[in-house]
KOLVO-321799 format. One line per field, with one value per atom (N, C-alpha, C): x, y, z; residue in three letters. Coordinates in steps of 0.02 Angstrom, whole numbers, padded with zeros to 5 digits. Each point is the difference from the previous one (the first is absolute). Layout:
xx	[X,...]
yy	[Y,...]
zz	[Z,...]
roti	[ala,...]
This chain:
xx	[-01655,00011,00064,00039,00063,-00014,00046,-00005,00007,-00038,00010,00070,00036,00067,00051,-00020,00045,00014,-00052,00003,00017,-00003,00015,00076,00020,00071,00031,-00031,00029,00005,-00050,00004,00058,00009,00054,00068,00005,00064,00016,-00050,00009,00021,-00035,00014,00065,00022,00064,00057,-00003,00053,00001,-00058,-00005,00024,-00022,00020,00076,00029,00072,00035,-00028,00028,-00001,-00056,-00007,00051,00006,00046,00073,00015,00069,00027,-00044,00021,00025,-00024,00023,00048,00017,00046,00067,00028,00063,-00005,-00059,-00009,00012,-00026,00012,00072,00026,00067,00054,-00013,00049,00012,-00049,00007,00014,-00023,00005,00022,00058,00025,00007,00010,00010,-00066,-00055,-00066,-00032,-00001,-00027,-00073,-00034,-00070,-00046,00005,-00043,00016,00064,00019,-00027,00006,-00025,-00076,-00034,-00074,-00021,00036,-00016,00013,00055,00015,-00053,-00023,-00051,-00067,-00015,-00062,00003,00057,00008,-00006,00030,-00005,-00072,-00036,-00071,-00038,00015,-00034,00011,00059,00015,-00029,-00029,-00029,00050,00059,00052,-00008,-00039,-00012,-00075,-00020,-00071,-00019,-00063,-00025,00009,-00013,00002,00068,00053,00066,00017,-00026,00016,-00041,-00058,-00042,00038,00036,00036,00061,00025,00061,-00016,-00062,-00017,00021,00013,00019,00075,00040,00073,00029,-00016,00030,-00024,-00062,-00024,00038,00022,00040,00068,00023,00064,-00002,-00059,-00005,00036,00006,00035,00075,00026,00072,00017,-00050,00011,-00015,00031,-00012,-00046,00003,-00040,-00071,-00048,-00068,-00004,00040,-00001,00023,00053,00026,-00050,-00030,-00051,-00058,-00023,-00055,00020,00063,00023,-00002,00022,-00003,-00073,-00043,-00071,-00031,00023,-00024,00016,00061,00020,-00043,-00014,-00042,-00071,-00026,-00067,00001,00054,00005,-00001,00035,-00001,-00069,-00038,-00066,-00052,00015,-00048,-00018,00046,-00015,-00059,-00008,-00054,-00064,00007,-00058,00022,-00037,00016,00002,-00039,-00002,00067,00045,00066,00039,-00021,00033,-00008,-00058,-00010,00043,00010,00045,00071,00023,00068,00008,-00049,00004,-00001,-00043,-00005,00064,00026,00063,00057,00002,00053,-00005,-00060,-00010,00016,-00018,00015,00076,00035,00073,00032,-00025,00027,-00012,-00060,-00015,00045,00010,00042,00073,00022,00070,00013,-00054,00007,-00046,00012,-00044,00000,00050,00003,-00050,-00028,-00047,-00070,-00043,-00067,-00043,00021,-00038,00032,00048,00037,-00047,-00045,-00045,-00045,-00027,-00044,00037,00063,00040,00012,00012,00011,-00063,-00057,-00064,-00010,00016,-00007,00045,00061,00045,-00030,-00025,-00028,-00058,-00044,-00059,00019,00054,00024,00026,00026,00026,-00054,-00059,-00054,-00032,-00002,-00029,-00076,-00031,-00074,-00028,00026,-00026,00010,00055,00012,-00050,-00016,-00051,-00068,-00016,-00063,-00003,00056,00002,-00008,00037,-00006,-00070,-00031,-00068,-00051,00016,-00046,00006,00051,00008,-00050,-00022,-00043,00039,-00035,00031,00029,00052,00032,-00051,-00001,-00044,-00069,-00018,-00067,-00006,00055,-00002,00053,-00021,00047,00040,-00015,00032,00063,00049,00062,00037,00055,00042,-00032,-00055,-00033,-00054,-00001,-00048,00020,-00016,00010,00069,00047,00067,00046,00065,00053,-00004,-00016,-00002,-00057,-00050,-00058,00009,00055,00006,00061,00001,00057,00021,00064,00027,-00009,00005,-00011,-00071,-00047,-00070,-00012,00032,-00008,00027,00057,00030,-00043,-00025,-00043,-00063,-00030,-00059,00016,00058,00020,00007,00031,00007,-00069,-00043,-00067,-00039,00006,-00035,00025,00065,00027,-00021,-00002,-00022,-00074,-00041,-00071,-00012,00040,-00006,00017,00049,00020,-00053,-00037,-00051,-00065,-00009,-00064,-00006]
yy	[-00405,00013,00040,-00019,00035,00068,00045,00066,-00006,00041,00000,00025,00028,00023,-00057,-00057,-00057,-00029,-00011,-00033,-00074,-00036,-00072,-00010,-00060,-00015,00008,-00026,00012,00075,00039,00072,00031,-00020,00027,-00019,-00059,-00021,00042,00014,00042,00071,00027,00068,00006,-00053,00002,00012,-00031,00010,00072,00028,00070,00048,-00013,00043,-00003,-00059,-00007,00041,00000,00041,00074,00022,00070,00018,-00042,00014,-00005,-00049,-00010,00060,00031,00057,00058,00007,00055,-00024,-00064,-00027,00038,00020,00038,00065,00029,00062,-00015,-00057,-00020,-00021,-00042,-00028,00053,00056,00054,00029,-00006,00026,-00053,-00061,-00053,-00065,00002,-00057,-00064,00007,-00059,-00031,00032,-00025,-00037,-00066,-00041,-00018,00028,-00019,00016,00058,00012,-00048,-00011,-00046,-00071,-00021,-00066,-00003,00053,00001,-00006,00033,-00004,-00071,-00029,-00070,-00048,00011,-00043,00010,00062,00012,-00037,00000,-00037,-00075,-00025,-00072,-00018,00043,-00013,-00001,00047,00003,-00065,-00029,-00062,-00062,00009,-00056,-00037,00030,-00032,00012,00049,00016,00002,-00023,00001,00067,00018,00063,00004,-00055,00001,00023,-00026,00019,00072,00025,00068,00052,-00020,00047,00026,-00045,00021,00043,-00002,00038,00065,00016,00055,00069,00009,00065,00012,-00052,00006,00054,-00002,00049,00071,00007,00067,00031,-00041,00025,00026,-00023,00023,00074,00029,00071,00041,-00028,00036,00005,-00042,00001,00056,00030,00052,00068,00051,00067,00041,-00013,00041,-00029,00043,-00024,-00047,00011,-00043,-00071,-00006,-00066,-00034,00037,-00029,-00028,00038,-00022,-00063,-00003,-00059,-00062,00007,-00056,-00021,00048,-00016,-00033,00016,-00034,-00074,-00017,-00070,-00034,00035,-00028,-00014,00045,-00011,-00058,-00008,-00057,-00065,-00002,-00060,-00013,00053,-00007,-00029,-00004,-00027,-00073,-00037,-00069,-00001,00052,00005,00028,00056,00032,00029,-00015,00023,00076,00034,00073,00033,-00036,00028,00013,-00032,00014,00074,00027,00072,00042,-00023,00035,00000,-00058,-00004,00048,00000,00044,00074,00017,00069,00023,-00041,00020,00006,-00045,00004,00064,00016,00062,00061,-00003,00055,00007,-00057,00001,00033,-00016,00030,00075,00021,00072,00036,-00031,00032,00002,-00050,-00003,00048,00020,00045,00060,00043,00057,00050,-00004,00045,-00020,-00061,-00025,-00006,00048,-00002,-00059,-00033,-00056,-00068,00000,-00062,-00056,00015,-00052,-00026,00044,-00022,-00043,00017,-00040,-00069,-00002,-00065,-00042,00031,-00037,-00027,00039,-00023,-00062,00003,-00058,-00061,00012,-00055,-00033,00041,-00028,-00036,00021,-00036,-00069,-00008,-00064,-00046,00025,-00039,-00046,-00064,-00050,00006,-00032,-00001,-00032,-00057,-00027,00048,00037,00049,00057,00023,00052,-00025,-00062,-00028,-00004,-00021,-00006,00068,00050,00067,00028,-00019,00023,-00028,-00055,-00030,00031,00042,00033,00056,00014,00058,00064,00052,00066,00022,00040,00026,00034,-00020,00030,-00031,-00047,-00030,-00059,-00031,-00059,00008,00000,00014,-00061,-00059,-00062,-00016,00046,-00012,00065,-00006,00058,00056,-00015,00052,00036,-00011,00033,00072,00025,00071,00016,-00045,00010,00040,-00012,00038,-00002,-00057,-00004,00041,00016,00036,00076,00023,00072,00027,00065,00035,-00025,00003,-00018,-00074,-00042,-00072,-00013,00032,-00007,00026,00056,00028,-00048,-00031,-00046,-00062,-00027,-00060,00016,00058,00020,00006,00027,00006,-00069,-00047,-00068,-00031,00006,-00030,00034,00066,00035,-00023,-00005,-00022,-00071,-00043,-00069,-00002,00041,00003,00025,00049,00027,-00053,-00041,-00053,-00055,-00010,-00052,00024,00065,00028,-00007]
zz	[00693,-00070,-00009,-00048,-00014,-00031,00011,-00030,-00076,-00038,-00073,-00019,00046,-00014,00001,00026,00004,-00069,-00039,-00066,00008,-00054,00002,00002,00018,00000,-00070,-00053,-00067,-00017,00019,-00012,00038,00062,00041,-00029,-00027,-00030,-00062,-00041,-00059,00021,00049,00022,00038,00033,00036,-00048,-00059,-00050,-00023,-00013,-00022,00055,00061,00056,00010,-00009,00005,-00055,-00061,-00054,00019,00028,00019,00054,00051,00056,-00021,-00043,-00020,-00039,-00037,-00041,00043,00062,00043,00055,-00001,00050,00001,-00057,00003,00040,00003,00039,00074,00024,00069,00010,-00044,00009,-00005,-00032,-00002,00070,00043,00069,00051,-00012,00050,-00034,-00029,-00040,00042,00065,00042,00024,-00014,00022,-00058,00005,-00055,00008,00049,00011,-00060,-00031,-00059,-00058,-00013,-00054,00014,00063,00020,-00008,00018,-00006,-00073,-00044,-00071,-00026,00021,-00020,00026,00060,00029,-00035,-00019,-00038,-00066,-00033,-00063,00011,00054,00016,00015,00035,00013,-00066,-00044,-00065,-00040,00006,-00036,00034,00059,00037,00043,00011,00039,00075,00019,00070,00012,00059,00019,00030,-00008,00026,00076,00036,00073,00026,-00029,00023,-00017,-00055,-00021,00039,00024,00038,00061,00034,00060,-00015,-00061,-00019,-00036,-00011,-00044,00025,00063,00026,00002,-00012,00008,-00046,-00063,-00046,00015,00019,00017,00057,00047,00056,-00023,-00057,-00027,-00016,-00006,-00014,00053,00060,00054,-00014,-00044,-00017,-00048,-00030,-00050,00030,-00029,00025,-00046,-00065,-00046,-00007,-00012,-00013,-00060,-00051,-00059,00017,00039,00020,00047,00044,00044,-00041,-00050,-00043,-00038,-00023,-00036,00045,00062,00047,00012,00006,00011,-00061,-00059,-00061,00005,00022,00008,00053,00055,00052,-00025,-00040,-00028,-00049,-00039,-00046,00039,00056,00042,00029,00012,00029,-00047,-00064,-00049,00016,00030,00020,00048,00040,00048,-00031,-00036,-00032,-00067,-00051,-00067,-00005,00041,-00003,00015,00033,00013,-00064,-00055,-00065,-00018,00013,-00014,00047,00061,00046,-00025,-00026,-00027,-00059,-00044,-00058,00021,00047,00023,00034,00045,00033,-00050,-00049,-00051,-00040,-00023,-00038,00043,00063,00046,00010,00005,00007,-00060,-00060,-00061,00001,00018,00002,00050,00058,00051,-00021,-00036,-00023,-00058,-00034,-00059,00007,00050,00010,-00058,-00043,-00058,-00054,00005,-00051,00030,-00013,00029,-00024,-00054,-00027,00018,00046,00015,00024,00045,00025,-00055,-00042,-00054,-00050,-00015,-00045,00029,00065,00033,-00001,00013,-00004,-00071,-00050,-00069,-00012,00025,-00006,00035,00061,00040,-00038,-00027,-00035,-00064,-00032,-00059,00019,00060,00024,00027,00009,00030,-00051,00016,-00045,-00001,-00048,-00003,00063,00023,00063,00059,-00001,00052,-00002,-00061,-00008,00025,-00017,00022,00076,00031,00073,00033,-00024,00028,-00010,-00056,-00013,00048,00032,00050,00069,00009,00065,00007,00062,00010,-00013,-00017,-00009,00067,-00004,00060,00045,00064,00049,00005,-00044,00001,00048,00018,00044,00053,00063,00054,00023,-00026,00023,-00040,00001,-00035,-00015,-00037,-00013,-00041,-00034,-00040,00040,00066,00043,00013,00058,00015,00027,-00007,00029,-00044,00010,-00033,-00076,-00029,-00073,-00030,00039,-00027,00002,00030,00008,-00038,-00007,-00028,-00069,-00013,-00065,-00016,00050,-00012,-00024,00033,-00021,-00070,-00016,-00067,-00052,00013,-00047,-00008,00054,-00005,-00038,00013,-00038,-00074,-00016,-00070,-00032,00035,-00027,-00011,00051,-00007,-00055,-00007,-00054,-00069,-00007,-00065,-00017,00050,-00012,-00020,00034,-00016,-00071,-00021,-00068,-00052,00014,-00047,-00005,00055,00000,-00030,-00004,-00025,-00075]
roti	[met,met,met,ala,ala,ala,ser,ser,ser,pro,pro,pro,gln,gln,gln,thr,thr,thr,leu,leu,leu,thr,thr,thr,leu,leu,leu,pro,pro,pro,asp,asp,asp,arg,arg,arg,arg,arg,arg,val,val,val,leu,leu,leu,ala,ala,ala,ala,ala,ala,trp,trp,trp,ala,ala,ala,ala,ala,ala,asp,asp,asp,cys,cys,cys,ala,ala,ala,glu,glu,glu,arg,arg,arg,val,val,val,leu,leu,leu,pro,pro,pro,val,val,val,phe,phe,phe,glu,glu,glu,ala,ala,ala,glu,glu,glu,ala,ala,ala,ala,ala,ala,asp,asp,asp,asp,asp,asp,asp,asp,asp,arg,arg,arg,pro,pro,pro,arg,arg,arg,asp,asp,asp,ala,ala,ala,ile,ile,ile,ala,ala,ala,arg,arg,arg,ala,ala,ala,arg,arg,arg,ala,ala,ala,phe,phe,phe,ala,ala,ala,arg,arg,arg,gly,gly,gly,glu,glu,glu,leu,leu,leu,ala,ala,ala,ala,ala,ala,ala,ala,ala,gly,gly,gly,glu,glu,glu,ile,ile,ile,ser,ser,ser,arg,arg,arg,arg,arg,arg,phe,phe,phe,val,val,val,ala,ala,ala,gly,gly,gly,arg,arg,arg,ala,ala,ala,ala,ala,ala,arg,arg,arg,ser,ser,ser,ala,ala,ala,ser,ser,ser,ser,ser,ser,pro,pro,pro,ala,ala,ala,ala,ala,ala,lys,lys,lys,ala,ala,ala,ala,ala,ala,ala,ala,ala,arg,arg,arg,ala,ala,ala,ala,ala,ala,gly,gly,gly,gln,gln,gln,ala,ala,ala,ala,ala,ala,gly,gly,gly,val,val,val,ala,ala,ala,his,his,his,met,met,met,gly,gly,gly,ala,ala,ala,his,his,his,ala,ala,ala,leu,leu,leu,gly,gly,gly,ala,ala,ala,ala,ala,ala,ala,ala,ala,tyr,tyr,tyr,ala,ala,ala,ala,ala,ala,his,his,his,ala,ala,ala,val,val,val,ala,ala,ala,leu,leu,leu,ala,ala,ala,his,his,his,pro,pro,pro,glu,glu,glu,asp,asp,asp,pro,pro,pro,asp,asp,asp,ala,ala,ala,ala,ala,ala,glu,glu,glu,lys,lys,lys,glu,glu,glu,val,val,val,ala,ala,ala,trp,trp,trp,gln,gln,gln,leu,leu,leu,glu,glu,glu,arg,arg,arg,leu,leu,leu,ser,ser,ser,val,val,val,pro,pro,pro,gly,gly,gly,arg,arg,arg,asp,asp,asp,ala,ala,ala,leu,leu,leu,gly,gly,gly,arg,arg,arg,leu,leu,leu,pro,pro,pro,arg,arg,arg,leu,leu,leu,gly,gly,gly,glu,glu,glu,asp,asp,asp,ser,ser,ser,ala,ala,ala,gly,gly,gly,pro,pro,pro,leu,leu,leu,gly,gly,gly,ala,ala,ala,gly,gly,gly,leu,leu,leu,leu,leu,leu,ala,ala,ala,ser,ser,ser,gly,gly,gly,glu,glu,glu,leu,leu,leu,gly,gly,gly,arg,arg,arg,ile,ile,ile,ile,ile,ile,arg,arg,arg,glu,glu,glu,ile,ile,ile,gln,gln,gln,asp,asp,asp,arg,arg,arg,leu,leu,leu,ala,ala,ala,gln,gln,gln,arg,arg,arg,gln,gln,gln,ala,ala,ala]
């Protein structure tokens, strides 16, 4: 049985577009430090192509880690988080739950890039949720809560802890409030 974090192919296509929006918004943070490394930009373009149905999930599954490795090209935590946002967006072809990872890393990148603004991450989450379509909200609503299912990115790993976990919980809480 597939993990509930996988979601259906149509759900993953909807969420890939949203995850690409989230990652693209912080791409300049990465490119300011590593302008010659096009892996995050390519990952975002591939996530968009997957969302449009131009790429199959099988081919994208094997490429999902490429953009995340670009984090090594950056020196600042903000740029590293921006690269990881792109990697998570690419991972949506494999599992829909990676969309929350893309959003969390993007919000974290914004917060790290703007330490003078204690509300930077929350403002970014608000922007992200405004961009989320009704089908996207429905798809995210079908995901298990962070930490409830170990068979995927929302398990007990990196996304479930620290600031990333806090951001994902905030996104899930806001979505639950809108559905109530």
